[in-house]
C-alpha positions as CSV (number, residue, x, y, z in Angstrom):
1,M,47.3,54.6,151.7
2,S,44.7,55.6,154.3
3,G,41.7,53.1,154.8
4,E,39.1,55.9,154.7
5,Q,40.0,57.1,151.0
6,N,37.5,57.1,148.2
7,L,38.0,54.9,145.2
8,G,39.4,58.0,143.2
9,E,42.0,58.8,145.7
10,Q,43.1,55.1,145.8
11,A,43.5,55.0,142.1
12,L,45.6,58.2,142.0
13,D,47.8,56.9,144.8
14,K,48.7,53.8,142.8
15,V,49.2,55.7,139.6
16,A,51.7,57.9,141.7
17,E,53.3,54.9,143.4
18,V,53.9,53.1,139.8
19,A,55.2,56.4,138.1
20,I,57.4,57.3,140.9
21,T,58.9,53.5,141.2
22,S,59.5,53.8,137.4
23,Q,62.4,56.5,138.0
24,L,64.1,54.1,140.7
25,D,66.5,51.4,140.2
26,Q,65.2,49.7,143.5
27,V,62.4,49.9,146.0
28,D,61.9,48.2,149.3
29,Q,58.7,50.1,149.8
30,I,56.7,53.2,148.4
31,D,53.2,54.6,149.4
32,V,51.5,57.5,148.1
33,D,48.5,59.1,149.9
34,I,46.4,61.7,148.1
35,Q,43.9,63.6,149.8
36,T,41.0,65.4,147.9
37,D,37.1,64.9,147.2
38,P,35.1,64.3,144.0
39,L,34.1,68.2,144.0
40,K,37.7,69.3,144.3
41,L,38.9,66.7,141.7
42,V,36.5,68.0,139.1
43,Q,38.3,71.6,139.7
44,G,41.5,70.1,139.2
45,K,42.6,70.4,142.9
46,L,44.3,67.9,145.3
47,D,44.4,69.1,149.1
48,S,47.6,67.0,149.4
49,V,50.1,64.6,148.4
50,A,52.2,62.5,150.9
51,I,54.8,60.4,149.6
52,S,57.0,57.8,151.9
53,G,59.4,55.2,151.1
54,E,62.0,52.8,152.5
55,G,65.1,51.4,150.7
56,L,65.2,53.5,147.6
57,T,67.9,53.3,145.2
58,M,68.3,55.9,142.6
59,K,69.6,55.9,139.0
60,Q,73.0,57.1,140.2
61,D,73.2,54.4,142.8
62,L,72.4,56.4,145.8
63,R,70.3,54.6,148.1
64,V,68.2,56.3,150.6
65,E,67.2,54.3,153.7
66,A,63.9,56.4,153.9
67,M,62.3,59.4,152.6
68,G,59.1,61.4,153.4
69,V,57.7,64.2,151.1
70,S,54.4,66.1,152.0
71,T,52.8,68.9,150.0
72,D,49.9,71.5,150.5
73,S,47.5,71.8,147.7
74,V,48.2,70.7,144.3
75,A,46.9,71.8,140.7
76,V,46.1,69.0,138.4
77,N,44.4,68.5,135.1
78,P,40.9,67.4,136.2
79,L,39.9,65.5,133.0
80,K,43.2,63.6,133.3
81,A,42.4,62.9,137.1
82,M,38.7,61.8,136.6
83,V,40.5,58.8,134.5
84,G,43.0,58.0,137.0
85,Q,45.7,60.0,135.7
86,I,47.8,62.6,137.4
87,E,49.2,65.6,135.3
88,L,50.5,68.9,137.1
89,T,49.2,71.8,135.6
90,E,51.8,73.8,137.7
91,S,54.9,73.0,140.1
92,T,54.0,72.7,143.7
93,N,56.3,72.9,146.8
94,A,57.1,70.2,149.3
95,Q,58.7,69.5,152.7
96,V,61.1,66.7,152.6
97,Q,62.9,64.6,155.0
98,V,65.7,62.0,153.9
99,L,67.3,59.7,156.0
100,L,70.8,58.1,155.1
101,T,72.8,55.4,156.6
102,E,76.8,55.6,156.8
103,A,76.4,52.6,154.6
104,D,74.3,54.5,152.2
105,L,76.9,57.2,151.8
106,N,79.8,54.7,151.5
107,R,77.8,53.0,148.8
108,A,77.3,56.3,146.9
109,L,81.2,57.0,147.2
110,N,81.9,53.8,145.5
111,S,79.2,54.1,142.8
112,D,80.6,54.5,139.1
113,Y,78.7,57.6,139.1
114,L,80.9,59.5,142.0
115,Q,84.0,57.4,141.2
116,Q,84.1,59.1,137.8
117,K,83.6,62.6,139.5
118,M,86.5,61.5,141.9
119,Q,89.0,61.2,138.9
120,S,91.4,64.3,138.4
121,L,89.9,66.9,140.8
122,E,91.7,70.1,140.5
123,V,92.8,72.4,143.5
124,N,94.7,75.5,143.5
125,V,98.1,75.6,145.2
126,E,99.7,79.2,145.5
127,G,97.8,80.0,142.3
128,E,99.0,76.8,140.3
129,P,96.6,74.0,139.9
130,L,97.4,70.4,141.4
131,V,95.2,67.7,139.9
132,I,94.4,64.9,142.6
133,T,92.4,61.7,142.2
134,L,90.6,60.4,145.3
135,E,90.9,56.5,145.9
136,D,89.3,54.2,148.2
137,T,87.4,57.1,150.1
138,K,85.4,56.1,153.2
139,L,83.2,57.9,155.7
140,Q,82.2,57.3,159.4
141,L,79.4,59.2,161.2
142,P,80.8,58.7,165.2
143,G,78.0,61.1,166.4
144,D,78.4,64.3,167.9
145,S,77.7,66.1,164.3
146,K,81.1,64.9,163.2
147,M,82.1,63.2,160.1
148,V,85.4,61.0,159.5
149,I,86.9,61.0,156.2
150,D,89.4,58.7,154.9
151,T,90.9,58.6,151.4
152,A,94.1,57.9,149.4
153,L,95.2,60.5,147.1
154,N,97.3,60.2,143.9
155,S,98.5,62.6,141.7
156,P,101.2,63.0,139.0
157,S,102.9,65.6,141.2
158,F,103.2,62.9,144.1
159,D,106.1,60.6,144.3
160,Q,103.6,58.2,146.1
161,A,100.3,58.1,147.4
162,K,99.3,60.2,150.3
163,H,96.6,59.2,152.9
164,L,94.3,61.7,154.1
165,S,92.3,61.2,157.6
166,A,90.3,63.8,158.7
167,V,87.6,64.7,161.2
168,V,85.1,67.5,160.2
169,K,81.9,69.1,161.2
170,P,79.7,70.1,158.1
171,F,77.6,72.9,158.0
172,L,75.3,74.7,155.7
173,A,77.0,77.8,154.1
174,D,75.3,80.4,151.7
175,E,71.8,79.8,152.7
176,G,71.8,76.1,152.0
177,Q,73.5,76.6,148.4
178,R,76.5,74.5,149.6
179,I,78.0,72.7,152.6
180,G,81.0,73.9,154.3
181,L,83.5,72.2,156.8
182,E,85.1,73.0,160.2
183,I,88.0,71.1,160.4
184,I,88.6,69.5,163.8
185,S,91.6,67.4,162.5
186,A,93.5,66.5,159.4
187,E,96.7,65.4,158.3
188,V,98.6,65.0,155.0
189,P,102.2,65.2,154.9
190,G,103.3,67.8,152.2
191,L,100.0,69.6,151.8
192,S,99.0,72.7,153.1
193,V,95.8,73.3,155.2
194,E,94.2,75.2,152.4
195,V,94.7,72.3,149.7
196,V,93.4,69.7,152.5
197,T,90.3,72.0,153.2
198,A,89.6,72.2,149.3
199,L,89.8,68.5,149.0
200,L,87.3,67.8,151.8
201,E,85.0,70.1,150.7
202,K,84.8,68.6,147.2
203,I,84.2,65.1,148.8
204,V,81.2,66.7,150.9
205,E,80.2,68.3,147.6
206,L,80.0,65.2,145.9
207,L,77.4,63.7,148.4
208,D,75.0,66.9,148.0
209,L,71.7,65.3,147.4
210,R,71.3,68.1,144.4
211,N,73.6,65.8,142.6
212,F,70.9,62.9,142.5
213,D,67.8,64.8,141.8
214,M,65.2,62.8,140.3
215,D,63.2,64.1,137.1
216,G,60.8,66.8,138.5
217,F,62.0,66.8,142.1
218,A,64.7,69.3,142.9
219,M,65.6,69.4,146.9
220,Q,67.0,72.5,148.5
221,L,68.6,71.6,151.9
222,K,67.5,73.4,155.0
223,D,69.2,71.6,157.7
224,F,71.0,68.4,158.6
225,D,71.6,66.2,162.0
226,L,74.5,64.0,161.8
227,Q,73.8,61.2,164.1
228,T,75.9,57.9,165.0
229,G,75.8,55.9,161.7
230,K,73.3,57.9,160.0
231,V,72.4,61.6,158.8
232,L,68.8,63.1,158.5
233,L,68.3,65.8,156.0
234,R,65.4,68.3,156.0
235,G,64.5,70.4,153.2
236,S,62.0,71.8,150.6
237,A,61.6,70.4,147.2
238,T,60.1,71.8,144.0
239,V,57.8,69.1,142.5
240,E,57.0,69.1,138.8
241,Q,55.1,66.8,136.5
242,A,58.0,64.9,135.4
243,L,57.8,63.1,138.6
244,F,54.6,61.5,137.7
245,E,55.4,60.6,134.2
246,Q,55.6,56.8,133.3
247,F,58.4,55.6,131.3
């Protein structure tokens, strides 16, 4: 919080911090900075809201190394705001940056939430469904915008488990609605390139942040930067009242 804030701003900051923390399993640090003045507050207007956090663990066990959210003006219920409560009267747009480490991504892949989603994945082989379960999936971020994926593949159609090892370059497709993959190298004996591509895309889809949206906070990915051991995501988000509701 800013040292130049008035008491009203500081009170709203604290309420917002408690409300957001209540939606997370673990928080190393969370800071909310609300800018306004008494006259605008009476009119139900906040100039801006900035949220920064470190070591945030969401309900589905996705850990985020760091996150920053900044909004423009925000419309709130003036009567609630005067007594230190936040009630958005309309949704607001925000800019978002999220930093995930390689360890964060592998933790997510080993969470119960994603382990369930990696059971009985279905891909098409020459028009016929092939059911595959992913096991011991691991990611590496070696830099140069690349991602290394290693996983074991099990299927009732296989005599024994197969091993998939691939180097890929993710990219945004369909105006940010999904993540596509450029496959640099991939090898699975007995599986076609089309099947391998479909499996790799499903793995990346599982790590789409939209699978981990908090109540009242929906993110639209604009771009990302794969670096050595970490990935920086940038996007926009719609913030709604549910984000500030305490449970």
